[in-house]
KOLMARPA-588044 format. One line per 10 residues: number of its first residue (from 0); their letters; for each residue z, y negated, x negated of N, C-alpha, C. Coordinates in pm, whole numbers, plus 32768, in hexadecimal, padded with zeros to 4 digits. Layout:
N
NUM = a = Z,Y,X,Z,Y,X,Z,Y,X ~ ...
END
This chain:
103
0 = mklnnimkqa = 8001,8071,7FA9,8002,8004,7FFF,8001,7F89,7F96 ~ 7FAF,7F33,7FC0,7FA2,7EB0,7F64,8010,7E60,7F84 ~ 803A,7E01,7F2F,8099,7D9F,7F2F,8081,7D42,7FA3 ~ 8007,7D15,7FBD,7FFF,7CC2,802A,801D,7D00,80B9 ~ 8001,7D7D,80B7,8013,7DB7,8140,80B7,7DCD,8156 ~ 80FE,7DD8,80F3,8185,7DFE,80E5,81C8,7D63,811A ~ 8199,7CFD,80E7,81C9,7C76,80EF,81A8,7C56,819C ~ 8136,7C81,81C2,8112,7C60,8244,8172,7CA0,82A0 ~ 817B,7D3A,8287,81D6,7D77,82EA,8261,7D51,82DC ~ 828B,7D05,826F,8313,7CE0,8261,8330,7C6B,82BC
10 = rqmqsqmmqi = 82D0,7C0D,82BC,82C2,7B8F,8301,82BD,7BB0,838C ~ 8275,7C2B,83C2,8271,7C57,8453,8303,7C76,8477 ~ 8347,7CCD,8414,83CE,7D0B,843F,8430,7C8D,844B ~ 8425,7C34,83F0,8473,7BD4,83E9,8484,7B76,8475 ~ 83EE,7B70,84A2,83E9,7B1F,8532,8416,7B72,8599 ~ 8401,7BF8,858D,8436,7C4F,8600,84D2,7C4F,85F6 ~ 850B,7C4E,8578,8598,7C4A,8579,85CC,7BD2,85B7 ~ 8590,7B5A,8597,85BF,7AE3,85CE,85B1,7AD8,8677 ~ 8534,7B1D,86A9,852B,7B21,8737,85AA,7B72,8766 ~ 85B5,7BEC,8721,8626,7C39,8754,86A6,7BFE,8755
20 = qeslanetve = 86CB,7BC0,86FC,874E,7B8A,86D8,8749,7B16,8762 ~ 86E2,7ABB,877C,86F6,7A5D,87E2,8710,7AA9,886B ~ 86C7,7B28,887D,86D8,7B63,8905,876E,7B9B,8906 ~ 879F,7BC1,889D,881F,7C08,88A2,8891,7B93,88BC ~ 8867,7B0D,88A5,88C6,7AA4,88C6,88D3,7A8F,895B ~ 8864,7AAC,8992,885A,7AA8,8A1F,8876,7B19,8A7A ~ 8889,7B90,8A43,88BD,7C00,8A8E,8958,7C0C,8A77 ~ 898C,7C53,8AE6,8A15,7C67,8AE8,8A40,7CF5,8B00 ~ 8AAD,7D15,8AD7,8AE8,7DA7,8AF3,8B7D,7D8D,8B17 ~ 8BA0,7DEB,8B83,8C23,7DD2,8BBE,8C74,7E42,8BA3
30 = asvgggmvka = 8CF9,7E35,8B81,8D4A,7EA6,8B7E,8DC0,7E94,8BD8 ~ 8DE5,7EF5,8C1A,8E42,7EE7,8C8E,8EC0,7F63,8C6D ~ 8F35,7F32,8C62,8F90,7FAA,8C55,8FF9,7F80,8CC0 ~ 9058,7FF4,8CC2,90C6,7FEF,8D1E,909A,7FEF,8DA9 ~ 9029,803D,8DCF,8FF9,803C,8E54,8FBA,7FC3,8E79 ~ 8F8D,7F5E,8E20,8F51,7EEA,8E42,8FBB,7E82,8E36 ~ 9021,7E9B,8E07,909E,7E1F,8E0D,907B,7DC4,8D92 ~ 9030,7DEF,8D23,9012,7D8D,8CB2,8F82,7DB2,8C86 ~ 8F25,7D3B,8C94,8E9B,7D52,8C6A,8E7D,7CED,8C0B ~ 8E32,7D16,8BAA,8E08,7CB9,8B2F,8D71,7CD6,8B48
40 = vftgqgdmka = 8D3B,7C4F,8B28,8CA0,7C3F,8B32,8C72,7C0A,8A99 ~ 8C21,7C51,8A6A,8BED,7C1D,89DA,8B46,7C0F,89D5 ~ 8B2C,7BC9,8985,8A93,7BC1,8964,8A65,7C26,890F ~ 89DE,7C4C,8905,89A6,7CB6,88B4,89B1,7C8E,8838 ~ 89E6,7C12,8803,8A04,7BFA,8772,8A99,7BFD,875B ~ 8AE8,7C2A,87BA,8B72,7C3A,87A5,8BD6,7BD7,87BC ~ 8BA6,7B6D,8800,8BFD,7AEB,881D,8C2F,7B16,88AD ~ 8CB7,7B04,88B8,8CFC,7B08,8944,8CCB,7A94,8986 ~ 8CA5,7AB1,8A03,8C7F,7A39,8A52,8D03,7A2B,8ACD ~ 8D3A,7A92,8AF8,8DB0,7A8B,8B57,8E0A,7AFA,8B48
50 = itidpavidp = 8E85,7AE4,8B7F,8EE0,7B51,8B9B,8F14,7B33,8C20 ~ 8F22,7B97,8C68,8F5C,7B81,8CF0,8FCC,7BD5,8D0E ~ 904A,7BA5,8D3E,90B9,7BF3,8D4C,90E3,7BF0,8DEA ~ 90EB,7C6F,8E20,9116,7C5B,8EA1,91B2,7C3B,8EB3 ~ 91DE,7BE7,8F15,9262,7BA9,8F02,92C4,7C0B,8F1C ~ 929E,7C7D,8F6A,92F1,7CE6,8F7E,931F,7D3D,8F08 ~ 92E6,7D3C,8E8B,9305,7D70,8E07,9366,7D1B,8DC6 ~ 937D,7C92,8DEB,93D5,7C3F,8D9D,945E,7C5E,8DC1 ~ 94A4,7C9C,8D6B,952F,7CAC,8D85,9581,7C71,8D0A ~ 95D5,7C15,8D20,9612,7BDC,8CB6,967F,7C37,8C66
60 = edkemledlv = 9694,7CAA,8CC0,96FD,7D0B,8C8B,96B1,7D82,8C2F ~ 9626,7D7E,8C46,95E4,7DE8,8BFB,9558,7DB7,8BAB ~ 9574,7D43,8B6E,9512,7D0D,8B23,94C2,7D60,8AC9 ~ 9509,7DBB,8A87,94C5,7E2D,8A34,9449,7E67,8A67 ~ 9479,7E8F,8AE8,93F2,7ED0,8B3F,937C,7E70,8B60 ~ 9393,7DFD,8B65,9322,7D96,8B6D,92EE,7D7F,8AEB ~ 9326,7D90,8A79,92FC,7D64,8A06,929F,7DE8,89D9 ~ 92CD,7E49,89F8,9283,7ED0,89EE,91FF,7ECF,8A32 ~ 91FD,7EB3,8AA7,9184,7EBA,8B06,911D,7E4E,8AC6 ~ 9158,7DD9,8A97,90FF,7D6A,8A6B,90CA,7D96,89E6
70 = asavneglkk = 9116,7DD2,899A,90DF,7E0E,8911,9076,7E7B,8934 ~ 9088,7ED9,8991,902F,7F45,89BA,8F9F,7F12,89E5 ~ 8FB7,7EAC,8A46,8F43,7E7A,8A70,8EE9,7E2E,8A05 ~ 8F30,7DC9,89AE,8EE7,7D94,8944,8E97,7E06,88E1 ~ 8EEE,7E6A,88B8,8EBB,7ED4,8874,8E3E,7F20,88B3 ~ 8E4B,7F31,8937,8DDF,7F84,8978,8D6E,7F1E,8974 ~ 8D71,7E9F,89AE,8D1A,7E3E,89A0,8CBC,7E32,891A ~ 8D02,7E24,88AD,8CC7,7E19,882F,8C85,7E98,8815 ~ 8CA4,7F09,8822,8C72,7F8E,881D,8BF9,7F82,886E ~ 8BEB,7F6E,88DA,8B70,7F5C,8934,8B10,7EF5,890A
80 = srelmsekmg = 8B3D,7E85,88DD,8AE9,7E23,8887,8AA8,7E49,881C ~ 8AF0,7EA2,87C2,8ABD,7ED3,8749,8A46,7F3F,8771 ~ 8A6B,7FA4,87D5,8A0F,7FF8,87F2,898A,7FB2,8833 ~ 898F,7F51,8876,8924,7F07,88B0,88D3,7EBF,8848 ~ 8909,7E85,87DD,88D4,7E58,8773,8884,7EBF,871E ~ 88D0,7F42,870A,888D,7F9A,86BE,8816,7FD8,8709 ~ 8829,7FDB,8790,87B2,8014,87D9,8735,7FAA,87CA ~ 8743,7F2A,87D8,86DA,7ECE,87C1,86B1,7EB9,8737 ~ 86F5,7ECF,86CD,86D7,7EC9,864D,8695,7F45,860D ~ 86A0,7FBD,8655,8683,8033,8633,85F8,8043,85FD
90 = gitgalsamg = 85A3,7FFD,8634,8518,7FF5,8618,84FD,7FC6,858C ~ 8540,7F51,856B,8527,7EFA,84F8,8562,7F4E,847B ~ 85DD,7F78,8499,8623,7FCC,8428,85EC,8040,8407 ~ 85A5,808F,8477,854E,80FB,845A,84D4,80DB,8405 ~ 84AB,8079,841C,8426,8042,83CE,843A,8035,833A ~ 84C3,7FDD,8333,84E3,7FC5,82B2,84FC,804A,825B ~ 854B,8094,8293,856E,8128,825A,84EE,816E,8232 ~ 8483,8174,828B,8404,81A7,826D,83CA,8168,81E9 ~ 83EA,80E0,81DC,83A4,80A7,8167,83E9,80B1,80EE ~ 8458,80FE,80F6,84B8,8125,8084,8534,80A9,8072
100 = mgf = 853D,8068,80CE,859C,7FF0,80DB,8614,801E,8131 ~ 8643,8092,812B,8693,80C8,8188,8721,8063,819C ~ 873B,8067,822F,87BB,8018,823E,8814,8081,8293
END
């Protein structure tokens, strides 16, 4: 493969990556724990957009349970966000691996 072709493919992949990153910023995933008592919403880039807590789960006598639910919702939301990113970027990383530039 000629160097010019490699450079052209690299520019195309860079453009595709930028488009994917822009689309990931506009896509969201939601994680719900505790039967829907705590929900976390993340962008495909891993930024948290919102967290919702059902007032029924707010008990001053049991703040540890709420803390655990929030942590679980955030962790699950991050996991889903990473999965979405991996799914969207799969074609690009596969192409880079095929070119000997594995990621």
